[in-house]
VEXLO-720336 format. One record per residue (C-alpha): residue number from 1; residue in three letters; x, y, z. Coordinates in steps of 0.05 Angstrom, whole numbers, plus 5000, padded with zeros to 4 digits. Each point is the difference from the previous one (the first is absolute). Last residue first. Layout:
REM VEXLO-720336
+---------+------+------+------+------+
| mardren | loro |   c1 |   c2 |   c3 |
+---------+------+------+------+------+
|     NUM |  ala |    X |    Y |    Z |
...
+---------+------+------+------+------+
***
This chain:
REM VEXLO-720336
+---------+------+------+------+------+
| mardren | loro |   c1 |   c2 |   c3 |
+---------+------+------+------+------+
|     361 |  ala | 7242 | 7759 | 5377 |
|     360 |  pro | 4994 | 5066 | 4972 |
|     359 |  pro | 5019 | 5065 | 5039 |
|     358 |  pro | 4947 | 5033 | 5038 |
|     357 |  thr | 4960 | 5063 | 4980 |
|     356 |  gly | 5012 | 5069 | 5018 |
|     355 |  gly | 4961 | 5057 | 5031 |
|     354 |  pro | 5035 | 4986 | 5065 |
|     353 |  pro | 5054 | 4947 | 4986 |
|     352 |  pro | 4972 | 4930 | 4995 |
|     351 |  asp | 5019 | 4954 | 5063 |
|     350 |  pro | 5059 | 4956 | 4981 |
|     349 |  ala | 5008 | 4927 | 4989 |
|     348 |  gly | 5054 | 4987 | 5047 |
|     347 |  pro | 5070 | 5028 | 4994 |
|     346 |  leu | 5059 | 4972 | 5040 |
|     345 |  ala | 5040 | 5044 | 5047 |
|     344 |  leu | 5026 | 4943 | 5050 |
|     343 |  his | 4992 | 5000 | 5071 |
|     342 |  ala | 4944 | 4947 | 4997 |
|     341 |  leu | 5034 | 4952 | 4962 |
|     340 |  asp | 5009 | 4952 | 5060 |
|     339 |  ala | 4930 | 5007 | 5021 |
|     338 |  pro | 4969 | 4975 | 4933 |
|     337 |  arg | 4967 | 5048 | 4954 |
|     336 |  pro | 4928 | 4996 | 4987 |
|     335 |  ser | 4983 | 4973 | 4932 |
|     334 |  thr | 5001 | 5046 | 4935 |
|     333 |  met | 5075 | 5008 | 4986 |
|     332 |  pro | 5006 | 4994 | 4926 |
|     331 |  trp | 4978 | 5071 | 4981 |
|     330 |  leu | 5017 | 5014 | 4927 |
|     329 |  pro | 4988 | 4930 | 4979 |
|     328 |  ala | 5044 | 4969 | 4953 |
|     327 |  ala | 4976 | 4994 | 4928 |
|     326 |  arg | 4983 | 4937 | 4971 |
|     325 |  gly | 5010 | 4980 | 4923 |
|     324 |  asp | 5048 | 4946 | 5009 |
|     323 |  ala | 5056 | 5037 | 4962 |
|     322 |  leu | 4990 | 5059 | 5045 |
|     321 |  ala | 5071 | 5001 | 5028 |
|     320 |  ala | 5024 | 4993 | 4930 |
|     319 |  pro | 4965 | 5061 | 4979 |
|     318 |  ala | 5039 | 5043 | 5053 |
|     317 |  asp | 4948 | 5039 | 5041 |
|     316 |  thr | 4986 | 5076 | 4986 |
|     315 |  leu | 5028 | 5056 | 5045 |
|     314 |  asn | 4965 | 5065 | 4980 |
|     313 |  met | 5050 | 5040 | 5041 |
|     312 |  arg | 4943 | 5034 | 5036 |
|     311 |  glu | 4959 | 4937 | 5014 |
|     310 |  arg | 5053 | 4951 | 5023 |
|     309 |  leu | 5031 | 5053 | 5040 |
|     308 |  arg | 4934 | 5017 | 5034 |
|     307 |  gly | 4987 | 4928 | 5014 |
|     306 |  tyr | 5072 | 4999 | 5029 |
|     305 |  phe | 4988 | 5060 | 5047 |
|     304 |  asp | 4930 | 4978 | 5022 |
|     303 |  thr | 5003 | 5043 | 5063 |
|     302 |  pro | 4952 | 4974 | 5052 |
|     301 |  gly | 4943 | 5052 | 5013 |
|     300 |  leu | 4978 | 5071 | 5000 |
|     299 |  arg | 5073 | 5021 | 4997 |
|     298 |  val | 5021 | 5070 | 5022 |
|     297 |  ala | 5078 | 5016 | 4994 |
|     296 |  lys | 5040 | 5023 | 5061 |
|     295 |  leu | 5067 | 5018 | 4973 |
|     294 |  arg | 5062 | 4984 | 5046 |
|     293 |  arg | 5046 | 5045 | 5038 |
|     292 |  pro | 5070 | 4978 | 5021 |
|     291 |  ala | 5023 | 5005 | 4923 |
|     290 |  ala | 5033 | 4942 | 4973 |
|     289 |  tyr | 5066 | 5020 | 4964 |
|     288 |  val | 5029 | 5042 | 4938 |
|     287 |  gly | 5069 | 5030 | 5005 |
|     286 |  ile | 5019 | 5053 | 4951 |
|     285 |  trp | 5065 | 5018 | 4971 |
|     284 |  asp | 5041 | 5058 | 4968 |
|     283 |  gly | 5069 | 4992 | 4972 |
|     282 |  pro | 4977 | 5014 | 4931 |
|     281 |  ser | 4946 | 5047 | 5001 |
|     280 |  leu | 4924 | 4989 | 5025 |
|     279 |  val | 4937 | 5031 | 4980 |
|     278 |  gly | 4936 | 5006 | 5038 |
|     277 |  arg | 4925 | 4982 | 5009 |
|     276 |  leu | 4975 | 4971 | 4938 |
|     275 |  gln | 4935 | 4970 | 5013 |
|     274 |  gly | 4987 | 4926 | 4983 |
|     273 |  asp | 4995 | 4974 | 5070 |
|     272 |  ile | 5063 | 5042 | 5020 |
|     271 |  ser | 5046 | 5012 | 4938 |
|     270 |  val | 5072 | 5023 | 5011 |
|     269 |  ala | 5032 | 5026 | 4934 |
|     268 |  ala | 5073 | 4981 | 4981 |
|     267 |  gln | 5059 | 5041 | 4978 |
|     266 |  gly | 5052 | 4968 | 4953 |
|     265 |  ser | 5043 | 4945 | 5026 |
|     264 |  arg | 5077 | 4995 | 4999 |
|     263 |  glu | 5004 | 5020 | 5077 |
|     262 |  leu | 4946 | 4951 | 5019 |
|     261 |  val | 4928 | 5013 | 5026 |
|     260 |  arg | 4994 | 4966 | 5069 |
|     259 |  leu | 4935 | 4958 | 5014 |
|     258 |  ala | 4988 | 4971 | 5064 |
|     257 |  val | 4950 | 4942 | 5023 |
|     256 |  pro | 4983 | 4994 | 5070 |
|     255 |  glu | 4996 | 4930 | 5031 |
|     254 |  asp | 4945 | 4999 | 5056 |
|     253 |  pro | 4944 | 4980 | 4953 |
|     252 |  ala | 5040 | 4938 | 4974 |
|     251 |  ala | 5024 | 5009 | 4932 |
|     250 |  val | 4972 | 4972 | 4933 |
|     249 |  val | 5053 | 5006 | 4946 |
|     248 |  ser | 4979 | 5008 | 4928 |
|     247 |  arg | 5042 | 4972 | 4946 |
|     246 |  asn | 5036 | 5033 | 4947 |
|     245 |  phe | 5068 | 4965 | 5009 |
|     244 |  val | 5034 | 4998 | 4930 |
|     243 |  met | 5014 | 5075 | 4995 |
|     242 |  his | 4973 | 5059 | 4965 |
|     241 |  pro | 4942 | 5011 | 5045 |
|     240 |  ala | 4928 | 5009 | 4966 |
|     239 |  val | 4965 | 5017 | 5067 |
|     238 |  pro | 5031 | 4975 | 5062 |
|     237 |  thr | 4953 | 4974 | 5053 |
|     236 |  phe | 5009 | 5005 | 5079 |
|     235 |  val | 4937 | 4973 | 5032 |
|     234 |  leu | 4997 | 5018 | 5076 |
|     233 |  ala | 4959 | 4950 | 5045 |
|     232 |  glu | 4945 | 4984 | 5050 |
|     231 |  ala | 4945 | 4956 | 4963 |
|     230 |  arg | 4927 | 5017 | 5005 |
|     229 |  pro | 5005 | 5036 | 4935 |
|     228 |  ser | 5017 | 4938 | 4965 |
|     227 |  val | 5064 | 5005 | 4956 |
|     226 |  val | 4994 | 4994 | 4927 |
|     225 |  pro | 5077 | 4996 | 4976 |
|     224 |  gly | 5038 | 5055 | 4958 |
|     223 |  gly | 5001 | 4998 | 4927 |
|     222 |  ala | 5000 | 5073 | 4986 |
|     221 |  ala | 4929 | 5008 | 4995 |
|     220 |  phe | 4988 | 4960 | 5064 |
|     219 |  ser | 5049 | 5053 | 5034 |
|     218 |  tyr | 4964 | 5058 | 4971 |
|     217 |  ala | 4934 | 4978 | 5035 |
|     216 |  thr | 4983 | 4932 | 5023 |
|     215 |  ser | 5055 | 4998 | 5051 |
|     214 |  gly | 4979 | 5068 | 5027 |
|     213 |  thr | 4951 | 4968 | 5052 |
|     212 |  pro | 5062 | 4958 | 5021 |
|     211 |  thr | 5040 | 5060 | 5008 |
|     210 |  ala | 5049 | 5019 | 4943 |
|     209 |  val | 5069 | 5022 | 4994 |
|     208 |  leu | 5020 | 5023 | 4931 |
|     207 |  leu | 5056 | 5008 | 4952 |
|     206 |  ala | 4993 | 5037 | 4929 |
|     205 |  asp | 5026 | 4995 | 4930 |
|     204 |  ala | 5061 | 4959 | 5022 |
|     203 |  ser | 5073 | 4998 | 5013 |
|     202 |  tyr | 5009 | 4963 | 5065 |
|     201 |  cys | 5052 | 4993 | 5053 |
|     200 |  ala | 4988 | 4936 | 5040 |
|     199 |  leu | 4977 | 4981 | 5071 |
|     198 |  leu | 5045 | 5040 | 5046 |
|     197 |  arg | 4982 | 4987 | 5076 |
|     196 |  gly | 4964 | 5047 | 5045 |
|     195 |  ala | 4932 | 4955 | 5001 |
|     194 |  leu | 4998 | 5006 | 4926 |
|     193 |  tyr | 5041 | 5043 | 4960 |
|     192 |  val | 4996 | 5022 | 4930 |
|     191 |  ala | 5054 | 5038 | 4964 |
|     190 |  val | 4972 | 5041 | 4939 |
|     189 |  ser | 5015 | 5022 | 4929 |
|     188 |  val | 4941 | 5034 | 4966 |
|     187 |  gln | 4986 | 4980 | 4928 |
|     186 |  arg | 5015 | 5053 | 4946 |
|     185 |  asp | 4969 | 5017 | 4930 |
|     184 |  arg | 4933 | 5016 | 5030 |
|     183 |  ala | 5027 | 5044 | 5057 |
|     182 |  leu | 4971 | 5004 | 5064 |
|     181 |  lys | 5012 | 4931 | 5029 |
|     180 |  glu | 4958 | 4973 | 5054 |
|     179 |  leu | 4999 | 4988 | 5079 |
|     178 |  val | 4936 | 4975 | 5018 |
|     177 |  val | 4962 | 4994 | 5069 |
|     176 |  asp | 4945 | 4958 | 4997 |
|     175 |  asn | 4924 | 4981 | 5012 |
|     174 |  leu | 4975 | 5030 | 5071 |
|     173 |  ala | 5051 | 5052 | 5003 |
|     172 |  thr | 5007 | 5047 | 5056 |
|     171 |  val | 5052 | 5051 | 5005 |
|     170 |  asn | 5015 | 5054 | 5055 |
|     169 |  leu | 5081 | 4994 | 4985 |
|     168 |  ala | 5055 | 4984 | 5049 |
|     167 |  val | 5063 | 5032 | 4979 |
|     166 |  gly | 5067 | 4953 | 4996 |
|     165 |  trp | 5018 | 4946 | 5045 |
|     164 |  asp | 5075 | 5001 | 4984 |
|     163 |  gly | 5006 | 5067 | 5026 |
|     162 |  gly | 4937 | 5040 | 5014 |
|     161 |  ala | 4933 | 4992 | 5030 |
|     160 |  ala | 4966 | 4981 | 5063 |
|     159 |  cys | 4921 | 4996 | 4994 |
|     158 |  asp | 4944 | 5044 | 5025 |
|     157 |  val | 5012 | 5055 | 4950 |
|     156 |  arg | 4979 | 4961 | 4938 |
|     155 |  val | 5025 | 5039 | 4936 |
|     154 |  arg | 4944 | 5016 | 4954 |
|     153 |  pro | 4994 | 4959 | 4935 |
|     152 |  pro | 5005 | 5035 | 4934 |
|     151 |  pro | 4932 | 5040 | 4983 |
|     150 |  leu | 4950 | 4959 | 4959 |
|     149 |  met | 4996 | 5011 | 4927 |
|     148 |  pro | 4952 | 5047 | 4966 |
|     147 |  gly | 4952 | 4975 | 4946 |
|     146 |  arg | 4998 | 4940 | 4965 |
|     145 |  gly | 5012 | 5028 | 4930 |
|     144 |  tyr | 5064 | 4964 | 4992 |
|     143 |  arg | 5028 | 5032 | 5066 |
|     142 |  met | 5073 | 4976 | 4992 |
|     141 |  leu | 5031 | 5052 | 4948 |
|     140 |  ala | 4970 | 5059 | 5032 |
|     139 |  glu | 5015 | 4979 | 5075 |
|     138 |  met | 5075 | 4983 | 4979 |
|     137 |  gln | 5018 | 5070 | 4982 |
|     136 |  ala | 4995 | 5022 | 5072 |
|     135 |  pro | 5044 | 4949 | 5028 |
|     134 |  val | 4970 | 4953 | 5042 |
|     133 |  glu | 5027 | 4990 | 5071 |
|     132 |  leu | 5013 | 4942 | 5047 |
|     131 |  arg | 5039 | 5019 | 5066 |
|     130 |  cys | 5066 | 4966 | 5004 |
|     129 |  ser | 5030 | 4934 | 5009 |
|     128 |  ala | 4929 | 4969 | 5007 |
|     127 |  arg | 4955 | 4968 | 5047 |
|     126 |  met | 4933 | 4960 | 4983 |
|     125 |  thr | 4931 | 4977 | 5014 |
|     124 |  leu | 4962 | 4944 | 4975 |
|     123 |  leu | 4932 | 4972 | 5023 |
|     122 |  met | 4976 | 4934 | 5017 |
|     121 |  arg | 4923 | 4991 | 4999 |
|     120 |  ser | 4957 | 4983 | 5060 |
|     119 |  glu | 4930 | 4976 | 4982 |
|     118 |  val | 4940 | 5027 | 5042 |
|     117 |  thr | 4945 | 4954 | 4991 |
|     116 |  ile | 4928 | 5022 | 4997 |
|     115 |  arg | 4933 | 4999 | 5030 |
|     114 |  glu | 5009 | 5055 | 5050 |
|     113 |  glu | 4933 | 5031 | 4996 |
|     112 |  arg | 5028 | 5066 | 4970 |
|     111 |  val | 5047 | 4960 | 4951 |
|     110 |  ala | 4947 | 4952 | 4977 |
|     109 |  asp | 4952 | 5062 | 4989 |
|     108 |  leu | 5057 | 5032 | 4958 |
|     107 |  ala | 5006 | 4937 | 4958 |
|     106 |  ala | 4925 | 4999 | 4993 |
|     105 |  arg | 5001 | 5071 | 4973 |
|     104 |  val | 5058 | 4980 | 4952 |
|     103 |  ala | 4967 | 4941 | 4968 |
|     102 |  pro | 4985 | 5024 | 4934 |
|     101 |  ala | 5074 | 5028 | 4992 |
|     100 |  pro | 5029 | 4928 | 5008 |
|      99 |  val | 5040 | 4995 | 5067 |
|      98 |  glu | 5073 | 4977 | 5011 |
|      97 |  thr | 5049 | 5040 | 4971 |
|      96 |  leu | 5076 | 4980 | 4996 |
|      95 |  phe | 5011 | 4948 | 4944 |
|      94 |  gly | 4993 | 5040 | 4939 |
|      93 |  val | 4982 | 4981 | 4927 |
|      92 |  arg | 4936 | 5041 | 4981 |
|      91 |  gly | 4991 | 5055 | 5050 |
|      90 |  leu | 4935 | 5022 | 5030 |
|      89 |  asp | 5007 | 4960 | 5066 |
|      88 |  val | 4979 | 5040 | 5065 |
|      87 |  gly | 5061 | 4997 | 5047 |
|      86 |  leu | 4991 | 5009 | 5071 |
|      85 |  val | 5055 | 5029 | 5046 |
|      84 |  leu | 5000 | 5004 | 5074 |
|      83 |  ala | 5040 | 5056 | 5035 |
|      82 |  asp | 5066 | 5001 | 5029 |
|      81 |  asn | 5005 | 5073 | 4978 |
|      80 |  glu | 5064 | 4996 | 4956 |
|      79 |  ala | 4986 | 4924 | 4981 |
|      78 |  ala | 4924 | 5027 | 4977 |
|      77 |  leu | 5031 | 5056 | 4958 |
|      76 |  arg | 5045 | 4953 | 4961 |
|      75 |  ala | 4948 | 4948 | 4995 |
|      74 |  gly | 4954 | 5049 | 4965 |
|      73 |  arg | 5054 | 5013 | 4949 |
|      72 |  leu | 5015 | 4930 | 4987 |
|      71 |  phe | 4925 | 4986 | 5000 |
|      70 |  thr | 4995 | 5052 | 4942 |
|      69 |  gly | 5058 | 4964 | 4961 |
|      68 |  asp | 4960 | 4929 | 5015 |
|      67 |  gly | 4938 | 5022 | 4967 |
|      66 |  gly | 4947 | 5052 | 5012 |
|      65 |  leu | 4958 | 5026 | 5061 |
|      64 |  thr | 5047 | 4998 | 5069 |
|      63 |  val | 4965 | 5004 | 5066 |
|      62 |  ile | 5045 | 5026 | 5054 |
|      61 |  leu | 4973 | 4988 | 5072 |
|      60 |  asp | 5022 | 5034 | 5060 |
|      59 |  pro | 5002 | 5065 | 4967 |
|      58 |  asp | 5052 | 5054 | 5027 |
|      57 |  gly | 4957 | 5066 | 4982 |
|      56 |  ala | 5011 | 4994 | 4928 |
|      55 |  ala | 5055 | 5052 | 4999 |
|      54 |  asp | 5035 | 4967 | 5053 |
|      53 |  val | 4999 | 4938 | 4955 |
|      52 |  glu | 5028 | 5039 | 4937 |
|      51 |  ala | 5052 | 5032 | 5038 |
|      50 |  arg | 5026 | 4938 | 5035 |
|      49 |  ala | 4997 | 4964 | 4930 |
|      48 |  ser | 5044 | 5054 | 4971 |
|      47 |  his | 4968 | 5042 | 4950 |
|      46 |  arg | 4995 | 5002 | 4923 |
|      45 |  ala | 4993 | 5066 | 4964 |
|      44 |  gly | 4952 | 5028 | 4958 |
|      43 |  glu | 4955 | 5033 | 5052 |
|      42 |  gln | 4977 | 4929 | 5016 |
|      41 |  trp | 5030 | 4940 | 4971 |
|      40 |  val | 4989 | 4952 | 5057 |
|      39 |  asp | 4929 | 5020 | 5006 |
|      38 |  ile | 4977 | 4964 | 5067 |
|      37 |  asp | 4926 | 5008 | 4996 |
|      36 |  thr | 4969 | 5003 | 5072 |
|      35 |  cys | 4949 | 4963 | 5037 |
|      34 |  glu | 4971 | 5011 | 5065 |
|      33 |  val | 4960 | 4946 | 5025 |
|      32 |  ala | 4926 | 5018 | 5023 |
|      31 |  his | 4975 | 4930 | 4978 |
|      30 |  glu | 4953 | 5020 | 4943 |
|      29 |  ala | 5053 | 5051 | 4979 |
|      28 |  cys | 5058 | 4947 | 4995 |
|      27 |  trp | 4957 | 4954 | 4957 |
|      26 |  asp | 4982 | 5063 | 4955 |
|      25 |  arg | 5069 | 5013 | 4991 |
|      24 |  val | 5024 | 4932 | 4987 |
|      23 |  ala | 4947 | 4993 | 4947 |
|      22 |  gly | 5023 | 5062 | 4968 |
|      21 |  ala | 5071 | 4969 | 5001 |
|      20 |  ala | 4972 | 4943 | 4960 |
|      19 |  ala | 4974 | 5046 | 4950 |
|      18 |  gln | 5066 | 5038 | 4993 |
|      17 |  ala | 5038 | 4937 | 4993 |
|      16 |  glu | 4948 | 4976 | 4945 |
|      15 |  ala | 5012 | 5059 | 4962 |
|      14 |  arg | 5077 | 4988 | 4999 |
|      13 |  gly | 5053 | 5057 | 4990 |
|      12 |  gly | 4997 | 5025 | 5072 |
|      11 |  his | 5025 | 4938 | 5034 |
|      10 |  val | 4970 | 5013 | 5066 |
|       9 |  val | 5036 | 5002 | 5068 |
|       8 |  leu | 4950 | 5008 | 5055 |
|       7 |  gly | 5017 | 5013 | 5071 |
|       6 |  val | 4948 | 4976 | 5049 |
|       5 |  arg | 4985 | 5029 | 5070 |
|       4 |  asn | 4977 | 4970 | 5064 |
|       3 |  val | 4997 | 4929 | 4986 |
|       2 |  thr | 4981 | 4960 | 5063 |
|       1 |  met | 5014 | 4929 | 4991 |
+---------+------+------+------+------+
***
């Protein structure tokens, strides 16, 4: 495909990210491709995704250099501009990034020569009973040395608003939308509605709605299920609820999840992909649902999600399962696939990634 402009999102605190960024800039210079660094903390303030991609000249490829947090920043920009996003892996436990740093030039060559797969990932958006705002004193409390916060979400002017349907917000979440308590000594009390029907009222530390991509992030840490990123679903997970029913619920992609702060609750914070974006008072609500737009993630070959799950979570085999001393093969499908299985997504022995080595047999 033709790449006219690359936007770079770099983890500024890692030397290896800066070195990989230099390789991207060199590749762009050699191929007469414009390259712009996107500094999400420029001038001491965080900007909206629209402002950032406008300042970067509307890149058609976003390259992130860091871990999953850096990729989430780049995904927010790519979704705003309907651009491709390529994640260069410099993290430790993440699932989102694709390419090892030494292979970044080979990956850019693959994009240019159309030797890639574009993976479509579900995104979340939301409505709310009111515009989200962050009280002035909150920013100092919530920064934790990480730099300025993102501004509150803008209101979408292309959507009808008001009444029971609330305000349509310009929100894009790849991982999750979280409603969480503000006071350490008091849980948040929330009524949870699925597909327009009351499920239950919870008192909990937090309640979250995740995409399949986000199922391995906060939801997983809270005991939620691992969901294939190829699936289409919304995952509702309560965090430390004071009730017997503490299970996650996996909803269909067209079944929205609404969270209403109850009158007896304290205030609650709304976080989108880990970023505080607003505070709700008792009586306020948010509705979370699948966004009409999708994230277009660059993949250089078949996605080995379950192999990555085994590796990143350091999964080990039960001793009883290995009592005979023989380990299971990592790639059992080596013969040609029968015709009646041609429609299934089954891994074969994968080609080694650019600059990488093949997995052991």
